[in-house]
N, C-alpha and C positions, 0 to 999 in steps of 0.2 A: 419516394422513401430512401432513407440513406443508403440502405445496403444495395438499392437496385444499380447504383456505380459500380459495386465491387463487383455484383454476380455477371452482370453482361460484358465487362471486358475480359473476364477469366474465362467465359464459356466461349466467347467469340474467337479467343486466342487458341483454346483447345480444339473448337471445329476447324479452324484454320489449319492446325497442324495435322489433323487426323486426314484433312482432304488432302494434304500435301503428301501424305503417305500412301493415298489411294483408299484410306477407309471410309471418308465422307462423314461428317456430322456426328452427333452423339450415337456413338455405335458400341457402346459397352455391352449391349445384348444384341448385337447383329447377329444373323444365322451363321452357322458354322460353314455354310456352302459358299459363303463369298460376299454377304452383305448386299448392299446395293447395286443392281446392275446400271452403270451411269449409261450405258447406250441406250436403256429404255425411258430415260428421263426426257421430259419435255423441257423446253426453253422457258415456259410461262405455265403458272398455275393460276386460276381464277378463283378467288375465295370470297363467298359472299356470306356477310355476318352482322352482327349486331355492333353498334357505335362503340369505340372505346373498349373492345373486347380482345385485343390482342397487344402484347407488347411490340411497338414499331421495331425495337432494336432486334428481335428474334426474326423478322422477315430478312433483315439484313444478313443476320448471322446464317440463315438457312441458304440464302444465295451465295454467300462466300463458301460453305462448305459444299453444296451441291451443284450450284451455277444455275438454279431455276429461280426465275424472278416471281414472287408471289403479289398478285394485283388484286387488291381488296377493295371490294362494294359495301356499301352499308343498307341494310333494311330497318325497318321501325318495328315490324311484328311478324309473327308467324304466319298471318294471314297474307301479307305483302308477299314474302317469302312463298308459299305453298301458290298463290296466283301467278307469281313469274315462273314456277317450275311446271304447273298446268298449262302455260301457253305455249310449252315446247321450244326446242333450240335457245335455252336461256343464257348460253355460253359459259355457264359457270361449272366449276369441276367440283367445290367442296363448300357444303353449307352448314350451319349449325341451327337446325331446329331445334326447339324446346321437346320435352317429353311427350306430351299429346300430339305434336306434329310429327314427330317420327311416326306414330301409328298412321297419320294420314298419307303419308309418304310410301309406306309400306303397302296400304290398301290398294292405293293408286299408282302403284308400280314407278314412281318416282326415283327410287334410290337404287343404287348399284349394292349386289352382295359384297361383303367384305372377304377378303384373302386374309385370313389369321396367320398364315404363314409369312407375312409381308409386315407382321405386327407384332415383334416380339416383345416390346414394351408393354403390350396387355398386362402382363403379369404384374406391373408396377400398381395396378389400379385395386381400390378397395372392393372385395369380391361382392360385398353388401350393397354396392353402387351399380353392380353388374346384374344381367339377366332381369331388368326390369320389365314388368307385364306389358308396356308399351312396344318393347322389342325382345322377346324371349330369345336366349343364348345370344344376344347382341349379333343378330344376323346382318344388319345393315348400318348400326350406331355403335360409336364409340364415345363414352361420358367425356366431356371436355371441361366444362364448369358446372359448379351449381350454387344456388343460392336461396334465400329467403325473401319473404316479400311483407314490408311491415310500413311503419310511419319514420321518415327522416325528418328531423326538424331542428330549428335553430334555438338553441338554450337560452339564448337572450330573450327571445320574444316568449318561451315557456321555461321560466326558471325552476318551476314546480317538476318539470318533466310531463310526459305524457304516457296515458297505459291502456287507452281505449280508442275504438274506431269512433267513437263519438267525435272526436276533435276533427274527424272529416266529414262527419255526415249530421252532426246535432245543429239545427238551423242557428241557435242562439250562438253556439260556440263558432261557427265559420263565419257568421256576418262580420266579426271584429277582424278578419283577415281576409276579405272578400278581394279576389284578383291576386292574392299572394300565396296562392297554394294550387297544386295539381294533381290529377289520379292518373294511373298509366293508362295508356291509349292501347288497351287490351281487352278482348271480350269474354276473356275469362278472370282475368287478375280484379278489374275494377268490379264487374257483379260478384265475383268471390269474397271481395272484401265487405261488401254490403250485406252478403248472406251472413258473413261471420258476425257482423255487428247486429243483424236481427236473430242471430242466435241458431242459425242452421249451419250444415255443411257446405263447403263452397262447392259442391257437386249436387246440391238439391234441384230438381227439376220439377217439383211441383208447382202446377200452374198459379195456384194462388199466391204461392210464396213469391214467385217470379214476379207478379204484378205488384207486389208490394216493394221488390227490389227496383222494378222499372220506375216506380212512383218515387222511390228515395232517390236513385240517380238523376232523374229530371229534376226534382225539387232542389238537388245540389249543383245542378250545372251553373246556374247565372252566377254561383258564386266563385266559379274554379277560374284560375286563369289559363288553364287549358287542360285537355287530355295530352300528355306529355310522356312518352318513352324513350326519347331520344337524348335531349340535354338537362336533364333533371340534375344532374351532377353539378354543372355549370351554373345552373340559376339557383341551386342552393348555395353553392359557395360564394356568388355574388351577392346574395341575400335579396335578389329578385324574388325569389320564393323563399317564405320561412317557414314551411310546412309542404310535405311532399308524401305522396303513397308512392313507395320506391322499393327497387331491389336493393339488397343489402350491399351489394358491390357497389352502386351507384352512389349510393349513401358514403361508402367509404371514399370513393373518390371525392365526392364533393368535400369531406373532411380532410383528405391529405393532399389534393390536387393532382394532376397529371404533368409528369415531366415535360416541359417545354410547350405546354399548352395553357394551363391556368393554375393559379395558386390556391391552396387549400383553405378552408375555412374551420379553425379548431372550434368553432361553438356548434358544430354539426353533431347530433346524436342519431341513433337508430334504436327502434322499439319494435318488438313483436306485440300488439296489442293484447290485453288479457282474453278477448274474445277468440284469438287465435288466427293465424295465417296460412300463407301458402310456401310449401318447398317446392322447388323445382330443379330440374337438369338439363342443360343445353348439351348437344351431343353433335360430334362430327360425322357427316353422312356424305358419301360420295353420289353425286347426282348420276342417273341413270343413264343418260347420253352422254355423259363427258369422255372425251377423247384421251384424256389424261389420268385413267384411273390409277396407274402404276405409279405416278409421281404423287398423286393424292395419297396413295397409301404411305410412302416414304415421309410424306410432309406429316400425317397422322402420328407415325411412330416416333419422329422427330419430337412432336409436341407432347408425346408421352415419356420422353426422357425425364427422369427426375428434376435434374438441374435446369432442363428447359420450361420443365411445369411450375417449378418453383419461382423462377425469374418472371414468368408469366402472371402467376399471382401475385407476386409482389407489385407487379405494375398495374393489374386490373383490380384487386382487391376482392374478387369473389372467393369462393372456396373451392378448392381442388380435390377431385376424386382421386387423385394419385397418392396414394399411400406411402410411398416413397419419398415423394417430394415433401411431406409434412416437416421432418427434422431440418430441411433446408431454408425453411421461411424465414423470412427476417424477424429478429425479436420482436421489433416495434410492430409489426404486422400482427403478431401473436397477442401483444397487449390490447390491441384493438378488437380482435376477435372475442378475447374475454370481456370485453367492455360491453358487448352485445351486437357486435358486426357480425359475429356467428353464434348459433344456436348451441346453448348448454343442454345437458338432459331434460331439464324442467321445460325449456322452450320448446324442443323437439316434440314433447307430448301435445302440444298445440299447434303442431302443423298439418298440415294435409296435402296430399298429391292431387293435382286435378286428373280428372279422370275424362277420357275421351271415348262416348259411344255414342249410340243413336238418339239415346235420350238427351245427351248434353249438346246434341246438335242444336236444341232449342236456345243456346247462348248466342249464337249468331243472330237469330231474329231478335232477339231482347236488345242486344248490342246495336243492331240496325236501327231499331225504333228508338233508343237513346240518343244517338248520335244523330239522328233525323230532327230532333226537335230543337 
């Protein structure tokens, strides 16, 4: 995006100047008692997150300001993340679970409690996105990015546009682009899309309905290129895919490209089908056995600075929960949001959050059955 190159250098210069003065990073909201205690900072911080989910320039800026090297590893699903943490001694300090996965981490004592005195930038966040049912009082999690899930498509292949999940489930429709589309590799997202197509809540757990979902997904499977949550953006941009079940930010990355990585494709569009879709939020959570909890808090607070959050969203294309960052977003990004890459009031009425409870555990079995076919 054109304005990335402007925000990044200005911000890094500011951070370096603050560091030289002993302030350290984006500290406009540091505590009066002295801000960051540099003697408590670790040399490295291990960050486990989704692909293409943080502007690499921010890692350099954080290191320039604080002297901490952030090492990033990538996972493709919440289930992979949880499995890694359950095994113990993961080696990671900070992770980015989705809403329902935060609940799992809390229930299984996989997360460290937050010290909010170290997070003065929490006041920057939209209060409507705090205190969600998956973590009341934000005891262990801080909103990072959020988004919506729908259909990304190439307008050259679909000049009349798309408005229904039938585009990925109707056998007559998908036969025409066999091997040219994907569904997310996610036990809640893909069954959830099928449920909405069938006229149900994405949290429906009635066994008879889920049998219909399983049959629908198994019938769809031979037509898929893949279940893919990792590089949908690149495959849409290159036109290897003409259609994809996708997160809004991945679709926007396909449209705009990623600096220094791949070029965007101006023919990519994104829509929430008329039957409805999912809204979700990914969160910053400190791992329970992290030896670098203090440094993780400092990094979280850095990411919550409005200028940092705006730069990050300008690169990732997802939605920011940071209310004070919104006026700083590049104009071209705001235009794309208005085009459909972000929900308006009408679309919000058709969105649902995924609920995680004892009943919804059946989605694990359903997904295992589908993937095993």
